[in-house]
N, C-alpha and C positions, 0 to 999 in steps of 0.2 A: 905606315904604322906598322911595326913588325910583330905579327901574331902567328900562331900555329893553328891551322885550319884542317880538320880531318874529314875525309870523305869516306864513309862507310858504304859499302856496295859499288866501289869506284871500279870494279870489273865490268860494269855495264857501261858500254861506250856512250849509250844515249845519256845517261845521268852524269857519267865521268866527264866526258868532253864538254858537255853543256855548263856544267857547274865550274870545271876548270876555266873555261872561257869567260865565264862570269867575274870569277875572281881576278883573273889576269888583266881586265878591263879596268880594275878599280885602282884610282890613284890614292885613296885612303889606305889601301892595304898593300902598297908597295913595300917590298922588303919582307913579305911574309913567307912562311913556309908551308907548303902544302903536303899533306900526308895522305897518300892513298891505302886504303885497305880493303880487302876482299878475301873471301875463302878460295877463291879461284886464282891461282898465281899466275896462270896463263893469260887469261883475259886481262887481268890487271896489270901485267908485265907489258902488254901491247899499249894500253893507256898511258903507262908511266913513260915509255920510250916516245911515243907520240908527242906527249906533253913537254918532256924534256927537250925534245929536238924544237918543238915550237918555241920554248922559252929562249933557247940558244939563238934561234934564227932572228927572232924579232928584238933580242936584247933586253929582255924583260927583267926587272928586279925582283924576281922570285926565285925560290928553290922548291925542289919537289923530292919526295922519297916514297917509297912504297914497302909495305909489309903484310904478311898474312897474319902476323901476331898482334891481335887487338890490343892487348895490354901495352905492347911496345908503341903501337900506333897512337895511344891516348896520351902517352907521357907529354906533359906540358901542354895539352890542348887548350885553346881559348874558345873555339867554336867546334862543333861537330855536327856534320851535315849528314844524315843517313837516309838512304833510300834502298831499302832491300826487299826481296821476295825470296822464297823458298821453293825448291823443286821446280818443275816444269810449269812455268806460269800459266801458260794458256791450257794445258791439260788439266790442271788442277782446278783453274778458274772454270772450266767448261763443267767439271763435275760438281762444282759447287752451284752451278746454274741448272744443269740438266738433272741431276739425281734427285733432287727435291721435287721438281716437276713431275719425275716419273712416279713419285708417291702422291701426286695430286695437289701439290702446292702450287699455286698460281703466282709465281714470283716472275718479275719482268726481265731481271737480269742475273743477279746472284753475286755482285762484287762487294757492296758495302751495307745494304740493308736485307732484312728478310733471312731466311735460313742460309742462303749463300754467304750474306755477310757474315753470319754467326761463324760457320765453318772456315772462312777465310780468316776471321779474327782468332779463332781457336788455334789456327795453324801458325800464323805470323806473329802474334803477341809474344809468345814465350821467347823467341830469339831476340826481340826487341827489348824485353825486360832483361835479359842477359847483358845486352849492350848498356843498358843504363845503368845496371849493377856496377859494371866496369868502369863506367864514367864517375859513378858516386864514390867509388873507391880510389880511383886514381887521378882524376881531375874534376872534383866535386863543384867548382865554381864555373865550369865550362856550360856554354849554352849549347842544347842539343836541338836541332831543327829536323824534323820528321816530315818526309815526303811520301811514306808508305801509307797505303789503304788497308782495311777500312779506318780512315782517320779519327773519327770521333771515338769509336770504341778503343782504339790503340791509345789515345791521349788520355781517356778516362781511365784505363786500366794502368798506365804508367804512372799517373798522378796518385792513383790509390796506393800503389805499391812503394813509391818514391815521392812522398809529398814535397820534399825539398828540391826535387830535381827542376833545372831550368830547361824544361822540355815544351817545345812549341811546335805545333803542327801547321804546315803551310801547303796550300792547294791552289791551283792555277785556275779553278773554275771562276773565281771573281773576275778574271780577266775578260770574260764573255761581255761585261758591261761596258768596258771600252770600246769593244767591237760593235755592239748593237745600239746603245743609247744615243751615241752621235747620229746615227742613220735615222733612228725613230724620231729624234727631237729637233734634228737640224742645227745642232750646236757643237761645238768641240766639247770632248769629255771634261777638260779643264775648267769649262765654264759652268760645271754642275757640281754640286754638293751632294753625294750619295751615300746613304748608309743601308748596308744590307746585314742580314744576321740570322741565326738559327742554328742548326746543325750542319756539320760539313755534308756537302751534296743534298742538303735538305735546307737550303737557305733562300731567302726572298730579299728583294729590295723593300726595305721598310719605310724609307723617306728619300725624296729628291726634290732639291729645289735649284732654281736659277741663281747662281752667285751675285750676278749683277743688280738683281732686283728683289731677290729674297723670295720670289714667287714660287709656290708650290708647283713642281713639275709632274707630279704624279696623275693629275687629270689629264694631262697631255700623254703621258705614257698609256694610260688606260683607253685613251681614245685612239691613239695611232699605232700601238704595237699589234693588234689583231691584223690589220691589213699589212704591216711590214712582214710578219712571219707568214702570212697566207702567201705571200710572193717570193718568199726566200727559197732560193734553189735547194734540193733535197740534198741529204748527206751524202747520197750516192753520187751526186753531181761533184761535190768536193772530192770525192775520192776518184772519180773519172779524171778530173782536173789534175791531180797528183800523178796518176798512171801516165797522162799525157805529157806532163811537164817536169816530173820528178821533184816537184816543190809543192808545199802546201798553200792553198790559196789565202791571201791575207785580207781581201775585201769581197764583197759580194759580185762587184763587177768583174773581177778576175774570172769567174765562170758563169756569167750571166747568160751565156749562150746555151747553156745545158738545160735539158727539160726540167721544169720545176713541179713541185706537188705541194699542196697546202698543209700547212703545220708540220713540217718535216721532223720527226721524232719530238713533237711538241703538242700532243694531244692531252696528256695529263697537264702540261704546261697551261695549255688554253683554259682548262678547266678552273685551275687555280686562279688564273688572271680574271677570268669571267665571273666566277661564283664567289671566290674569297677576294677579289680586287688586288691581288698581289702578284708581282712578276718574280717568278723564280729566277735563279741566277744559273741553272743548269737545265738540262733536258730531261726527257722521259726516262731514260735508261738509268739515270740516277735518282732523280727526284721520286720517280715511281716505285724505286724499290722500298720505300718506307710505308706505302700506302695500300690499304687492303683492297680498294676498289680500283687501283690503277690497271690491274690486267684486263678490265672491261673496256677501257677507252684508249690504252696506249698503242703507239704507233709501232707495231711489232715488226714489221717489215723495216722501218727506220733504224730500230734497235738492231736488227740482224744485220743490216747493212753496215751499220757503224762498227760492230764487232768484227765482221769480216774483213772490212777494208783497214780497221785498225790493227789487226793481227798482220795483215799483209804490209801495211806501212812499216811496223817494226821490224818486219823481217826483210825489207829491202832498202829502207833509208840508210844511208851512209853518213853516220854523224861525224862531225868534224870540230874542231876547236875554232872559235870565232871570237874576236874581241868585241862582242856584242852582248849588252846585258838581256837576258831572256827571262829569268826567275827573279823573284822578290827578295831571296834570302841575302845576298850580298848588300842591297840598300838597307836591310834591317841591321845586319852587322855593322856597316859604316854608320847608321844612326845611333846605335848603342856606343860606338867609339868616339863619334863626334858630338855627343849629346844633341842630336838633330831636334827632337821633340816634333817629329814629323808623324801625320797620321798614316798609318799602313791599313789598307782597306778590309783585310781579312786575316785572322789568325785564329788558331784552335788552342784554347787555354781553358783552365777550369772556370766555371761559372762565376762563383764566388759573388753573387748579387749583379751580375751584368746584364741578365735576362730574369725580370720578375717572374715568380711561380715556378721556374725550374729549379732543382736542387743545387747546392753550392758545388757538388762534386762532379756534375756532369760536365764534359767539355764541350763548350759552345764555339760556334764560329761567329766572332765579332771583329768590328774595327778596333785599332789599338794606337796608342801613342808610344813612339820608340824613343827612348832617351838614354843617358849613361846608366841609369838604374834598372834598364831592361825594357820589357814589352808590357804595357799597361792596357788592358781592355777598356773600351769606351763603354759605359753603361748604356744599355738600349732601353731600359724600362719595362713598362707593359707592352706585350705584343697583342695584336689583333686576337680576338678570342678564338676565332676559327683555326688560325694558324697555330696558336698556343696549344689548341687541342691536339692537333697534328703532332707536334712536337712532344707533348705528355705521353703519347703512346708509346714513345721510344725509351722513356725513363727506366722503366723495369727491365727493358731488353737490355740497355747498356750496363745497368747495375749486375745483372745476372750473368752477363758476359764476362765482365771483370772478375766477379766472384769465381766462376768456373775455371776461368785460367788461373787465377791466383792460388786456388784450393785443388786444382787437378781434378775436379769433380764432374764426373759424367752425369750425376743426377741434377747438378746445376745447370749444365748444359743442356739437358731435356727441359728444365723449367724455362730456360731462355728461349727456347723453340715454342713452348706453350703459352707464353705471354706475348709472343710477337703478333701484331695485328695482321701480318700478312698470312699467318697460318690459321686456317679455318677448318682443320681436320684434328682428330685425335688418332683415330685407328691407323696404324702404321709408323708412327712418329718414332716409337722406340726402335723399331727395325731400320728406319731412316738413319738414326743416329749411329746404330751399330754398323750399317753398311758404309757410312761415311768413314767411321773409324777403321773400319777393314780397308777400305779403298786408300786411306791416308794414314796407314798405320804409322808410318815414319814420323809423322808429325803430331798425330792425334793420338797415338797410342798411350800417352801419359795420362788420359782421362780414365779414372778408375770409379 
């Protein structure tokens, strides 16, 4: 089915090669044209040459082109897949994380939630709004799939600025359930019906049952998960395995010989499971970013190990094009084109009644049905009261982040800091904001 698929940020080999491989393995998309777009012509050129050679060597029925001109890239686009960052990713990330800590704010990570998530949002959302503005002008019927973080703040702001955009956020964190639940419950993942939801990186399993009997599986999860994670090798063990073998471990057995530690980067996770009775779909470095008491209980060594080795992994891994499906965006595209009606486990879209008690406009992470008419969230109804309370703490943060970006307002950015549950100080906040604007003036200088 011949379509035009645009990859924005394709100069990143990690994103470009992986997504190209996903597209090329699709029978539904045979005959399609892939357009690569990036602001860096050198890295994009390498990805284009590699992809063109791969297509020719394997005799695949696809064509490819590349351009640094976004308006040109979007001509006739049916689907746009975007994964961008600005500036030096890790240098800016570390500023988001460490500078607020220097001012006394106890944030555990600094990518998606808390002050770090705010500064990340203020930096990356404006160029994403520019991309969506071009889409709405040039190819307004195209679906746009976003892989950039902070996911929920990006999606919330985009839909506020462009309510008619077909803008969908996708995150791989839901894949952790496929890895862990079969080992916890002793059944294949396909034997389970699982529903998870919340906000991106702040989402939990809400229900789980065995398909063959209809029996509730959550009591078994609550009973067995603590022992499973207590005996799970640490994150540093995974990274040691990568250093030794050059590949990422796929199962616990791959690196079971390496020293273990209890609840690796899952101490906030443990509290949520024990006290709220809910299993998060991600670990402390993400889930803990949104919670004011997380700093007291989180596995700080585990987070530091994760960051150090993640940075090392991205600097040493050699991405390549493989005819293997790795991400969920191509099945969603196929589902739209074939009117599949299948259930996608997690998308980030405006709430619009999908989760009771949360406002219509906030972007939530929910399962969805995919068919010829698009991506339709599955209502999750009322959430457990405790988890709902944690989510409600984020409503004003998301609202003010969106308003600060759209109105280019430094005053609203300060208010976004002041309503954040992670921020428990007042003295120094204005200086913190000024410091971040000075350090990241190229991207935050628009705030007045």
